[in-house]
N, CA, C and O atoms as a GROMACS GRO file, in nm:
protein
  548
    1MET      N    1   0.459   0.610   0.468
    1MET     CA    2   0.454   0.700   0.350
    1MET      C    3   0.351   0.811   0.359
    1MET      O    4   0.408   0.918   0.337
    2LEU      N    5   0.231   0.827   0.382
    2LEU     CA    6   0.152   0.973   0.391
    2LEU      C    7   0.202   1.044   0.480
    2LEU      O    8   0.206   1.166   0.460
    3ALA      N    9   0.244   1.000   0.577
    3ALA     CA   10   0.340   1.092   0.735
    3ALA      C   11   0.452   1.170   0.639
    3ALA      O   12   0.453   1.292   0.622
    4LYS      N   13   0.534   1.088   0.589
    4LYS     CA   14   0.644   1.162   0.529
    4LYS      C   15   0.652   1.232   0.429
    4LYS      O   16   0.745   1.311   0.414
    5THR      N   17   0.536   1.216   0.322
    5THR     CA   18   0.509   1.291   0.236
    5THR      C   19   0.453   1.433   0.279
    5THR      O   20   0.476   1.539   0.220
    6PHE      N   21   0.364   1.414   0.404
    6PHE     CA   22   0.294   1.546   0.422
    6PHE      C   23   0.335   1.582   0.570
    6PHE      O   24   0.248   1.578   0.658
    7PRO      N   25   0.468   1.617   0.600
    7PRO     CA   26   0.517   1.652   0.730
    7PRO      C   27   0.421   1.689   0.850
    7PRO      O   28   0.431   1.637   0.961
    8ASP      N   29   0.296   1.816   0.807
    8ASP     CA   30   0.265   1.866   0.899
    8ASP      C   31   0.120   1.756   0.930
    8ASP      O   32   0.020   1.798   0.989
    9CYS      N   33   0.131   1.644   0.889
    9CYS     CA   34  -0.010   1.597   0.941
    9CYS      C   35   0.012   1.453   1.050
    9CYS      O   36   0.124   1.414   1.084
   10GLU      N   37  -0.112   1.388   1.092
   10GLU     CA   38  -0.096   1.281   1.161
   10GLU      C   39  -0.180   1.203   1.114
   10GLU      O   40  -0.288   1.238   1.066
   11VAL      N   41  -0.128   1.057   1.126
   11VAL     CA   42  -0.185   0.935   1.061
   11VAL      C   43  -0.232   0.882   1.148
   11VAL      O   44  -0.166   0.878   1.251
   12VAL      N   45  -0.363   0.820   1.147
   12VAL     CA   46  -0.425   0.704   1.220
   12VAL      C   47  -0.468   0.602   1.127
   12VAL      O   48  -0.549   0.620   1.036
   13GLY      N   49  -0.409   0.493   1.155
   13GLY     CA   50  -0.470   0.339   1.092
   13GLY      C   51  -0.553   0.263   1.155
   13GLY      O   52  -0.507   0.247   1.268
   14ILE      N   53  -0.654   0.206   1.143
   14ILE     CA   54  -0.729   0.110   1.225
   14ILE      C   55  -0.746  -0.022   1.161
   14ILE      O   56  -0.755  -0.035   1.038
   15ASP      N   57  -0.752  -0.121   1.245
   15ASP     CA   58  -0.803  -0.247   1.187
   15ASP      C   59  -0.805  -0.327   1.315
   15ASP      O   60  -0.744  -0.300   1.419
   16LEU      N   61  -0.898  -0.445   1.288
   16LEU     CA   62  -0.919  -0.539   1.390
   16LEU      C   63  -0.805  -0.620   1.398
   16LEU      O   64  -0.777  -0.664   1.509
   17SER      N   65  -0.717  -0.656   1.280
   17SER     CA   66  -0.643  -0.761   1.314
   17SER      C   67  -0.515  -0.726   1.384
   17SER      O   68  -0.444  -0.633   1.346
   18GLU      N   69  -0.486  -0.808   1.494
   18GLU     CA   70  -0.361  -0.773   1.578
   18GLU      C   71  -0.245  -0.796   1.506
   18GLU      O   72  -0.154  -0.715   1.518
   19PRO      N   73  -0.233  -0.889   1.436
   19PRO     CA   74  -0.116  -0.957   1.343
   19PRO      C   75  -0.106  -0.809   1.272
   19PRO      O   76  -0.018  -0.732   1.312
   20LEU      N   77  -0.178  -0.778   1.189
   20LEU     CA   78  -0.166  -0.647   1.060
   20LEU      C   79  -0.112  -0.529   1.159
   20LEU      O   80  -0.003  -0.475   1.139
   21LEU      N   81  -0.193  -0.497   1.259
   21LEU     CA   82  -0.136  -0.374   1.351
   21LEU      C   83   0.005  -0.409   1.413
   21LEU      O   84   0.061  -0.302   1.438
   22LYS      N   85   0.054  -0.477   1.435
   22LYS     CA   86   0.192  -0.533   1.488
   22LYS      C   87   0.292  -0.500   1.355
   22LYS      O   88   0.400  -0.442   1.360
   23ILE      N   89   0.233  -0.547   1.251
   23ILE     CA   90   0.303  -0.541   1.122
   23ILE      C   91   0.333  -0.391   1.111
   23ILE      O   92   0.446  -0.346   1.129
   24ALA      N   93   0.204  -0.302   1.074
   24ALA     CA   94   0.188  -0.181   1.076
   24ALA      C   95   0.318  -0.080   1.190
   24ALA      O   96   0.408  -0.006   1.151
   25GLU      N   97   0.278  -0.118   1.338
   25GLU     CA   98   0.359  -0.077   1.414
   25GLU      C   99   0.520  -0.117   1.386
   25GLU      O  100   0.613  -0.041   1.411
   26GLY      N  101   0.531  -0.220   1.342
   26GLY     CA  102   0.678  -0.221   1.322
   26GLY      C  103   0.725  -0.150   1.223
   26GLY      O  104   0.844  -0.119   1.228
   27SER      N  105   0.654  -0.114   1.125
   27SER     CA  106   0.702  -0.057   0.969
   27SER      C  107   0.726   0.099   1.005
   27SER      O  108   0.816   0.167   0.956
   28ASP      N  109   0.619   0.150   1.109
   28ASP     CA  110   0.644   0.273   1.168
   28ASP      C  111   0.735   0.309   1.252
   28ASP      O  112   0.771   0.427   1.249
   29GLN      N  113   0.800   0.210   1.355
   29GLN     CA  114   0.917   0.220   1.419
   29GLN      C  115   1.026   0.248   1.329
   29GLN      O  116   1.084   0.352   1.360
   30ALA      N  117   1.064   0.198   1.244
   30ALA     CA  118   1.128   0.180   1.127
   30ALA      C  119   1.152   0.335   1.079
   30ALA      O  120   1.264   0.386   1.074
   31THR      N  121   1.013   0.410   1.040
   31THR     CA  122   1.053   0.572   1.011
   31THR      C  123   1.088   0.642   1.112
   31THR      O  124   1.148   0.745   1.083
   32GLN      N  125   1.070   0.621   1.225
   32GLN     CA  126   1.086   0.690   1.354
   32GLN      C  127   1.021   0.838   1.330
   32GLN      O  128   1.087   0.942   1.324
   33LEU      N  129   0.878   0.827   1.319
   33LEU     CA  130   0.798   0.918   1.260
   33LEU      C  131   0.739   0.990   1.427
   33LEU      O  132   0.704   1.104   1.456
   34GLY      N  133   0.749   0.881   1.498
   34GLY     CA  134   0.687   0.919   1.625
   34GLY      C  135   0.537   0.948   1.656
   34GLY      O  136   0.458   0.870   1.602
   35GLU      N  137   0.498   1.019   1.713
   35GLU     CA  138   0.371   1.071   1.780
   35GLU      C  139   0.285   1.074   1.655
   35GLU      O  140   0.166   1.052   1.674
   36ARG      N  141   0.330   1.099   1.515
   36ARG     CA  142   0.234   1.150   1.440
   36ARG      C  143   0.159   1.024   1.359
   36ARG      O  144   0.045   1.033   1.312
   37VAL      N  145   0.216   0.943   1.354
   37VAL     CA  146   0.160   0.812   1.326
   37VAL      C  147   0.147   0.685   1.408
   37VAL      O  148   0.240   0.608   1.431
   38LYS      N  149   0.002   0.668   1.455
   38LYS     CA  150  -0.024   0.581   1.530
   38LYS      C  151  -0.131   0.478   1.464
   38LYS      O  152  -0.211   0.516   1.379
   39PHE      N  153  -0.125   0.348   1.510
   39PHE     CA  154  -0.213   0.243   1.489
   39PHE      C  155  -0.305   0.198   1.586
   39PHE      O  156  -0.263   0.160   1.695
   40GLU      N  157  -0.430   0.198   1.560
   40GLU     CA  158  -0.542   0.111   1.682
   40GLU      C  159  -0.615   0.009   1.607
   40GLU      O  160  -0.626  -0.002   1.485
   41LYS      N  161  -0.672  -0.079   1.720
   41LYS     CA  162  -0.747  -0.175   1.682
   41LYS      C  163  -0.889  -0.123   1.709
   41LYS      O  164  -0.947  -0.093   1.814
   42ALA      N  165  -0.921  -0.123   1.591
   42ALA     CA  166  -1.090  -0.084   1.576
   42ALA      C  167  -1.191  -0.124   1.475
   42ALA      O  168  -1.156  -0.177   1.369
   43ASP      N  169  -1.308  -0.101   1.503
   43ASP     CA  170  -1.374  -0.169   1.370
   43ASP      C  171  -1.445  -0.044   1.322
   43ASP      O  172  -1.500   0.044   1.388
   44VAL      N  173  -1.429  -0.060   1.178
   44VAL     CA  174  -1.459   0.032   1.088
   44VAL      C  175  -1.618   0.059   1.070
   44VAL      O  176  -1.674   0.150   1.007
   45GLN      N  177  -1.684  -0.066   1.159
   45GLN     CA  178  -1.819  -0.027   1.145
   45GLN      C  179  -1.876   0.062   1.268
   45GLN      O  180  -1.995   0.086   1.288
   46GLN      N  181  -1.781   0.100   1.336
   46GLN     CA  182  -1.810   0.162   1.475
   46GLN      C  183  -1.655   0.265   1.526
   46GLN      O  184  -1.592   0.253   1.631
   47ILE      N  185  -1.634   0.336   1.443
   47ILE     CA  186  -1.487   0.384   1.452
   47ILE      C  187  -1.492   0.496   1.559
   47ILE      O  188  -1.577   0.585   1.559
   48PRO      N  189  -1.389   0.482   1.651
   48PRO     CA  190  -1.398   0.514   1.798
   48PRO      C  191  -1.365   0.662   1.781
   48PRO      O  192  -1.260   0.689   1.840
   49TYR      N  193  -1.422   0.769   1.718
   49TYR     CA  194  -1.359   0.922   1.673
   49TYR      C  195  -1.488   0.972   1.696
   49TYR      O  196  -1.593   0.908   1.692
   50GLN      N  197  -1.468   1.123   1.729
   50GLN     CA  198  -1.594   1.208   1.703
   50GLN      C  199  -1.634   1.251   1.558
   50GLN      O  200  -1.555   1.233   1.465
   51ASP      N  201  -1.766   1.312   1.536
   51ASP     CA  202  -1.802   1.352   1.420
   51ASP      C  203  -1.692   1.468   1.355
   51ASP      O  204  -1.643   1.546   1.436
   52ASN      N  205  -1.658   1.479   1.231
   52ASN     CA  206  -1.582   1.555   1.165
   52ASN      C  207  -1.462   1.570   1.239
   52ASN      O  208  -1.432   1.686   1.268
   53SER      N  209  -1.383   1.477   1.278
   53SER     CA  210  -1.241   1.453   1.346
   53SER      C  211  -1.128   1.469   1.188
   53SER      O  212  -1.026   1.536   1.206
   54PHE      N  213  -1.143   1.427   1.087
   54PHE     CA  214  -1.084   1.379   1.023
   54PHE      C  215  -1.071   1.492   0.860
   54PHE      O  216  -1.167   1.514   0.785
   55ASP      N  217  -0.908   1.554   0.838
   55ASP     CA  218  -0.928   1.609   0.693
   55ASP      C  219  -0.962   1.509   0.591
   55ASP      O  220  -1.061   1.515   0.517
   56VAL      N  221  -0.862   1.403   0.592
   56VAL     CA  222  -0.878   1.291   0.496
   56VAL      C  223  -0.914   1.129   0.541
   56VAL      O  224  -0.867   1.066   0.636
   57VAL      N  225  -0.986   1.096   0.467
   57VAL     CA  226  -1.020   0.960   0.530
   57VAL      C  227  -0.982   0.874   0.360
   57VAL      O  228  -1.015   0.911   0.247
   58ILE      N  229  -0.900   0.746   0.406
   58ILE     CA  230  -0.876   0.685   0.312
   58ILE      C  231  -0.920   0.511   0.349
   58ILE      O  232  -0.904   0.456   0.458
   59ASN      N  233  -0.976   0.450   0.226
   59ASN     CA  234  -1.043   0.328   0.277
   59ASN      C  235  -0.981   0.237   0.140
   59ASN      O  236  -1.038   0.250   0.032
   60LEU      N  237  -0.861   0.146   0.152
   60LEU     CA  238  -0.855   0.077   0.069
   60LEU      C  239  -0.891  -0.099   0.081
   60LEU      O  240  -0.867  -0.172   0.178
   61ASN      N  241  -0.947  -0.134  -0.035
   61ASN     CA  242  -0.985  -0.290  -0.014
   61ASN      C  243  -1.060  -0.347   0.130
   61ASN      O  244  -1.047  -0.443   0.206
   62MET      N  245  -1.137  -0.242   0.119
   62MET     CA  246  -1.229  -0.296   0.269
   62MET      C  247  -1.344  -0.329   0.209
   62MET      O  248  -1.372  -0.444   0.244
   63ILE      N  249  -1.447  -0.274   0.117
   63ILE     CA  250  -1.552  -0.267   0.099
   63ILE      C  251  -1.612  -0.425   0.079
   63ILE      O  252  -1.718  -0.459   0.130
   64HIS      N  253  -1.533  -0.509   0.003
   64HIS     CA  254  -1.579  -0.622  -0.011
   64HIS      C  255  -1.557  -0.717   0.092
   64HIS      O  256  -1.596  -0.834   0.087
   65LEU      N  257  -1.481  -0.655   0.201
   65LEU     CA  258  -1.435  -0.779   0.322
   65LEU      C  259  -1.542  -0.771   0.420
   65LEU      O  260  -1.578  -0.872   0.480
   66VAL      N  261  -1.605  -0.637   0.443
   66VAL     CA  262  -1.665  -0.590   0.599
   66VAL      C  263  -1.790  -0.658   0.573
   66VAL      O  264  -1.839  -0.679   0.462
   67GLN      N  265  -1.839  -0.694   0.692
   67GLN     CA  266  -1.985  -0.752   0.720
   67GLN      C  267  -2.097  -0.665   0.651
   67GLN      O  268  -2.186  -0.702   0.575
   68ASP      N  269  -2.072  -0.557   0.693
   68ASP     CA  270  -2.206  -0.435   0.656
   68ASP      C  271  -2.112  -0.322   0.606
   68ASP      O  272  -2.070  -0.241   0.689
   69PRO      N  273  -2.086  -0.315   0.506
   69PRO     CA  274  -2.053  -0.217   0.407
   69PRO      C  275  -2.104  -0.065   0.435
   69PRO      O  276  -2.032   0.029   0.468
   70ILE      N  277  -2.241  -0.064   0.414
   70ILE     CA  278  -2.290   0.079   0.424
   70ILE      C  279  -2.260   0.119   0.575
   70ILE      O  280  -2.187   0.217   0.589
   71SER      N  281  -2.307   0.054   0.693
   71SER     CA  282  -2.252   0.069   0.810
   71SER      C  283  -2.081   0.137   0.823
   71SER      O  284  -2.041   0.221   0.904
   72MET      N  285  -2.011   0.072   0.726
   72MET     CA  286  -1.887   0.145   0.726
   72MET      C  287  -1.867   0.272   0.667
   72MET      O  288  -1.794   0.358   0.714
   73LEU      N  289  -1.922   0.280   0.582
   73LEU     CA  290  -1.936   0.396   0.472
   73LEU      C  291  -1.993   0.539   0.566
   73LEU      O  292  -1.931   0.641   0.594
   74ASN      N  293  -2.117   0.505   0.597
   74ASN     CA  294  -2.173   0.581   0.695
   74ASN      C  295  -2.068   0.634   0.807
   74ASN      O  296  -2.063   0.754   0.834
   75GLU      N  297  -1.995   0.550   0.864
   75GLU     CA  298  -1.905   0.594   0.952
   75GLU      C  299  -1.794   0.698   0.909
   75GLU      O  300  -1.770   0.797   0.978
   76MET      N  301  -1.724   0.668   0.787
   76MET     CA  302  -1.630   0.735   0.720
   76MET      C  303  -1.693   0.842   0.671
   76MET      O  304  -1.620   0.926   0.618
   77GLU      N  305  -1.821   0.864   0.675
   77GLU     CA  306  -1.852   1.007   0.652
   77GLU      C  307  -1.893   1.074   0.790
   77GLU      O  308  -1.873   1.195   0.806
   78ARG      N  309  -1.942   1.006   0.877
   78ARG     CA  310  -1.939   1.076   0.954
   78ARG      C  311  -1.811   1.146   1.054
   78ARG      O  312  -1.836   1.256   1.105
   79ILE      N  313  -1.674   1.082   1.082
   79ILE     CA  314  -1.577   1.111   1.096
   79ILE      C  315  -1.519   1.196   0.993
   79ILE      O  316  -1.403   1.228   1.019
   80LEU      N  317  -1.556   1.232   0.909
   80LEU     CA  318  -1.478   1.304   0.778
   80LEU      C  319  -1.541   1.476   0.803
   80LEU      O  320  -1.658   1.499   0.831
   81LYS      N  321  -1.454   1.561   0.788
   81LYS     CA  322  -1.486   1.713   0.799
   81LYS      C  323  -1.568   1.748   0.677
   81LYS      O  324  -1.557   1.693   0.568
   82PRO      N  325  -1.660   1.854   0.709
   82PRO     CA  326  -1.741   1.864   0.606
   82PRO      C  327  -1.693   1.921   0.465
   82PRO      O  328  -1.767   1.916   0.366
   83ASP      N  329  -1.546   1.984   0.463
   83ASP     CA  330  -1.435   1.978   0.333
   83ASP      C  331  -1.341   1.906   0.358
   83ASP      O  332  -1.226   1.944   0.333
   84GLY      N  333  -1.360   1.815   0.400
   84GLY     CA  334  -1.247   1.683   0.398
   84GLY      C  335  -1.263   1.601   0.244
   84GLY      O  336  -1.352   1.601   0.159
   85VAL      N  337  -1.167   1.551   0.252
   85VAL     CA  338  -1.141   1.490   0.141
   85VAL      C  339  -1.166   1.311   0.143
   85VAL      O  340  -1.128   1.255   0.246
   86LEU      N  341  -1.216   1.240   0.056
   86LEU     CA  342  -1.232   1.089   0.104
   86LEU      C  343  -1.188   1.038  -0.039
   86LEU      O  344  -1.196   1.092  -0.149
   87PHE      N  345  -1.138   0.910   0.001
   87PHE     CA  346  -1.089   0.850  -0.123
   87PHE      C  347  -1.097   0.695  -0.080
   87PHE      O  348  -1.044   0.653   0.022
   88ILE      N  349  -1.168   0.617  -0.167
   88ILE     CA  350  -1.196   0.477  -0.177
   88ILE      C  351  -1.162   0.394  -0.292
   88ILE      O  352  -1.173   0.423  -0.411
   89ALA      N  353  -1.117   0.283  -0.237
   89ALA     CA  354  -1.043   0.237  -0.412
   89ALA      C  355  -1.059   0.062  -0.364
   89ALA      O  356  -1.021   0.021  -0.255
   90ASP      N  357  -1.110  -0.008  -0.449
   90ASP     CA  358  -1.139  -0.158  -0.377
   90ASP      C  359  -1.102  -0.194  -0.556
   90ASP      O  360  -1.092  -0.125  -0.657
   91LEU      N  361  -1.087  -0.379  -0.514
   91LEU     CA  362  -1.083  -0.445  -0.659
   91LEU      C  363  -1.189  -0.447  -0.749
   91LEU      O  364  -1.296  -0.414  -0.697
   92LYS      N  365  -1.195  -0.477  -0.870
   92LYS     CA  366  -1.348  -0.461  -0.932
   92LYS      C  367  -1.348  -0.623  -0.984
   92LYS      O  368  -1.246  -0.683  -1.016
   93ARG      N  369  -1.476  -0.677  -0.985
   93ARG     CA  370  -1.492  -0.842  -1.004
   93ARG      C  371  -1.471  -0.825  -1.163
   93ARG      O  372  -1.506  -0.739  -1.244
   94SER      N  373  -1.402  -0.939  -1.170
   94SER     CA  374  -1.403  -0.948  -1.340
   94SER      C  375  -1.390  -1.100  -1.366
   94SER      O  376  -1.426  -1.184  -1.283
   95TRP      N  377  -1.343  -1.127  -1.475
   95TRP     CA  378  -1.330  -1.280  -1.491
   95TRP      C  379  -1.198  -1.327  -1.438
   95TRP      O  380  -1.178  -1.448  -1.428
   96LEU      N  381  -1.130  -1.262  -1.412
   96LEU     CA  382  -0.989  -1.291  -1.330
   96LEU      C  383  -1.039  -1.334  -1.184
   96LEU      O  384  -0.947  -1.376  -1.113
   97GLY      N  385  -1.149  -1.334  -1.132
   97GLY     CA  386  -1.192  -1.431  -1.039
   97GLY      C  387  -1.177  -1.585  -1.051
   97GLY      O  388  -1.160  -1.663  -0.958
   98ILE      N  389  -1.186  -1.611  -1.167
   98ILE     CA  390  -1.116  -1.751  -1.191
   98ILE      C  391  -1.020  -1.793  -1.112
   98ILE      O  392  -1.031  -1.888  -1.035
   99ILE      N  393  -0.882  -1.698  -1.135
   99ILE     CA  394  -0.764  -1.739  -1.126
   99ILE      C  395  -0.735  -1.704  -0.961
   99ILE      O  396  -0.683  -1.787  -0.887
  100GLU      N  397  -0.776  -1.567  -0.914
  100GLU     CA  398  -0.781  -1.515  -0.791
  100GLU      C  399  -0.922  -1.493  -0.739
  100GLU      O  400  -1.014  -1.432  -0.794
  101LYS      N  401  -0.918  -1.568  -0.594
  101LYS     CA  402  -1.046  -1.525  -0.532
  101LYS      C  403  -1.079  -1.441  -0.469
  101LYS      O  404  -1.198  -1.430  -0.440
  102GLU      N  405  -0.984  -1.351  -0.423
  102GLU     CA  406  -1.050  -1.217  -0.375
  102GLU      C  407  -1.115  -1.117  -0.488
  102GLU      O  408  -1.181  -1.018  -0.456
  103ILE      N  409  -1.086  -1.156  -0.631
  103ILE     CA  410  -1.141  -1.081  -0.738
  103ILE      C  411  -1.288  -1.140  -0.750
  103ILE      O  412  -1.396  -1.090  -0.781
  104LYS      N  413  -1.256  -1.237  -0.721
  104LYS     CA  414  -1.426  -1.334  -0.737
  104LYS      C  415  -1.500  -1.273  -0.619
  104LYS      O  416  -1.622  -1.289  -0.616
  105SER      N  417  -1.454  -1.222  -0.543
  105SER     CA  418  -1.554  -1.202  -0.396
  105SER      C  419  -1.561  -1.023  -0.436
  105SER      O  420  -1.665  -0.972  -0.395
  106ALA      N  421  -1.497  -0.960  -0.483
  106ALA     CA  422  -1.518  -0.800  -0.526
  106ALA      C  423  -1.637  -0.750  -0.583
  106ALA      O  424  -1.709  -0.830  -0.643
  107LEU      N  425  -1.665  -0.645  -0.577
  107LEU     CA  426  -1.797  -0.598  -0.626
  107LEU      C  427  -1.776  -0.562  -0.772
  107LEU      O  428  -1.659  -0.535  -0.801
  108THR      N  429  -1.873  -0.556  -0.878
  108THR     CA  430  -1.890  -0.502  -0.973
  108THR      C  431  -1.921  -0.324  -0.961
  108THR      O  432  -1.987  -0.258  -0.881
  109LEU      N  433  -1.833  -0.284  -1.087
  109LEU     CA  434  -1.870  -0.143  -1.075
  109LEU      C  435  -2.014  -0.096  -1.023
  109LEU      O  436  -2.036  -0.013  -0.934
  110SER      N  437  -2.099  -0.162  -1.093
  110SER     CA  438  -2.270  -0.125  -1.052
  110SER      C  439  -2.301  -0.140  -0.916
  110SER      O  440  -2.376  -0.070  -0.847
  111GLU      N  441  -2.230  -0.249  -0.881
  111GLU     CA  442  -2.291  -0.281  -0.726
  111GLU      C  443  -2.199  -0.220  -0.634
  111GLU      O  444  -2.214  -0.225  -0.512
  112ALA      N  445  -2.110  -0.167  -0.688
  112ALA     CA  446  -2.015  -0.063  -0.569
  112ALA      C  447  -2.115   0.044  -0.574
  112ALA      O  448  -2.182   0.070  -0.474
  113ILE      N  449  -2.134   0.133  -0.728
  113ILE     CA  450  -2.196   0.247  -0.704
  113ILE      C  451  -2.327   0.229  -0.617
  113ILE      O  452  -2.357   0.300  -0.521
  114GLU      N  453  -2.413   0.109  -0.672
  114GLU     CA  454  -2.556   0.128  -0.601
  114GLU      C  455  -2.535   0.126  -0.405
  114GLU      O  456  -2.605   0.185  -0.322
  115LEU      N  457  -2.415   0.035  -0.383
  115LEU     CA  458  -2.370   0.041  -0.248
  115LEU      C  459  -2.354   0.164  -0.193
  115LEU      O  460  -2.407   0.192  -0.086
  116LEU      N  461  -2.264   0.268  -0.275
  116LEU     CA  462  -2.227   0.385  -0.214
  116LEU      C  463  -2.357   0.505  -0.213
  116LEU      O  464  -2.362   0.608  -0.146
  117LYS      N  465  -2.447   0.460  -0.301
  117LYS     CA  466  -2.583   0.546  -0.312
  117LYS      C  467  -2.680   0.503  -0.204
  117LYS      O  468  -2.766   0.579  -0.160
  118GLN      N  469  -2.667   0.404  -0.171
  118GLN     CA  470  -2.736   0.317  -0.016
  118GLN      C  471  -2.689   0.405   0.115
  118GLN      O  472  -2.768   0.426   0.208
  119SER      N  473  -2.538   0.461   0.114
  119SER     CA  474  -2.481   0.525   0.230
  119SER      C  475  -2.533   0.652   0.218
  119SER      O  476  -2.605   0.698   0.129
  120SER      N  477  -2.480   0.715   0.340
  120SER     CA  478  -2.466   0.863   0.349
  120SER      C  479  -2.376   0.918   0.310
  120SER      O  480  -2.353   1.031   0.352
  121LEU      N  481  -2.275   0.848   0.196
  121LEU     CA  482  -2.170   0.949   0.168
  121LEU      C  483  -2.178   1.068   0.067
  121LEU      O  484  -2.240   1.067  -0.039
  122ARG      N  485  -2.105   1.169   0.116
  122ARG     CA  486  -2.150   1.236   0.010
  122ARG      C  487  -2.146   1.250  -0.134
  122ARG      O  488  -2.074   1.159  -0.174
  123GLN      N  489  -2.185   1.316  -0.228
  123GLN     CA  490  -2.143   1.315  -0.378
  123GLN      C  491  -2.007   1.334  -0.380
  123GLN      O  492  -1.945   1.416  -0.312
  124GLY      N  493  -1.945   1.225  -0.492
  124GLY     CA  494  -1.832   1.222  -0.518
  124GLY      C  495  -1.810   1.182  -0.683
  124GLY      O  496  -1.912   1.207  -0.747
  125VAL      N  497  -1.726   1.138  -0.746
  125VAL     CA  498  -1.674   1.073  -0.853
  125VAL      C  499  -1.644   0.969  -0.868
  125VAL      O  500  -1.553   0.944  -0.789
  126PHE      N  501  -1.678   0.857  -0.946
  126PHE     CA  502  -1.637   0.729  -0.983
  126PHE      C  503  -1.524   0.753  -1.112
  126PHE      O  504  -1.520   0.840  -1.199
  127SER      N  505  -1.429   0.630  -1.081
  127SER     CA  506  -1.370   0.590  -1.177
  127SER      C  507  -1.337   0.472  -1.170
  127SER      O  508  -1.373   0.409  -1.070
  128THR      N  509  -1.239   0.390  -1.298
  128THR     CA  510  -1.246   0.269  -1.293
  128THR      C  511  -1.129   0.236  -1.389
  128THR      O  512  -1.098   0.303  -1.487
  129SER      N  513  -1.066   0.118  -1.345
  129SER     CA  514  -0.953   0.051  -1.444
  129SER      C  515  -0.978  -0.064  -1.471
  129SER      O  516  -1.094  -0.106  -1.468
  130PHE      N  517  -0.870  -0.144  -1.504
  130PHE     CA  518  -0.927  -0.281  -1.550
  130PHE      C  519  -0.927  -0.365  -1.412
  130PHE      O  520  -1.001  -0.463  -1.402
  131LEU      N  521  -0.853  -0.330  -1.317
  131LEU     CA  522  -0.838  -0.400  -1.179
  131LEU      C  523  -0.932  -0.364  -1.050
  131LEU      O  524  -0.978  -0.434  -0.960
  132TRP      N  525  -0.941  -0.214  -1.081
  132TRP     CA  526  -1.002  -0.124  -0.977
  132TRP      C  527  -1.093  -0.055  -0.974
  132TRP      O  528  -1.116  -0.034  -1.093
  133TRP      N  529  -1.184   0.015  -0.899
  133TRP     CA  530  -1.305   0.111  -0.906
  133TRP      C  531  -1.256   0.206  -0.776
  133TRP      O  532  -1.206   0.167  -0.670
  134ARG      N  533  -1.280   0.313  -0.807
  134ARG     CA  534  -1.237   0.408  -0.715
  134ARG      C  535  -1.345   0.518  -0.714
  134ARG      O  536  -1.421   0.545  -0.807
  135PHE      N  537  -1.338   0.590  -0.568
  135PHE     CA  538  -1.465   0.680  -0.532
  135PHE      C  539  -1.376   0.823  -0.504
  135PHE      O  540  -1.268   0.797  -0.452
  136GLU      N  541  -1.392   0.919  -0.520
  136GLU     CA  542  -1.370   1.030  -0.450
  136GLU      C  543  -1.407   1.140  -0.437
  136GLU      O  544  -1.438   1.202  -0.539
  137VAL      N  545  -1.417   1.199  -0.318
  137VAL     CA  546  -1.469   1.349  -0.324
  137VAL      C  547  -1.373   1.463  -0.267
  137VAL      O  548  -1.409   1.580  -0.270
   0.00000   0.00000   0.00000
């Protein structure tokens, strides 16, 4: 969707899950965007790209899943260009955790703010909704 919306961009997706990468590659082949979109097996805590490589870094629903989220956040900052755009969104823990276990494992807004403060991420803006928290630079 990003590559279709922004025809001059290249999109790189990373994940450690082979099955998810295969699904992503199948979706990509269906869109026929060719070389502009690629998916790679990589660890978000050791992203295999040079410093300042990306204009935009997007992270969705990962903070509460990774073993060392601060390491991941620092890696995101490292690969983001100085004038780049960063977007992070994740589930927000709430009473709905009694129904949905993933919400139970999510962070509260205050936990997310504290975690991001401990990282090397540049200053940004937090926002929140009923189910989500977001951080944008």
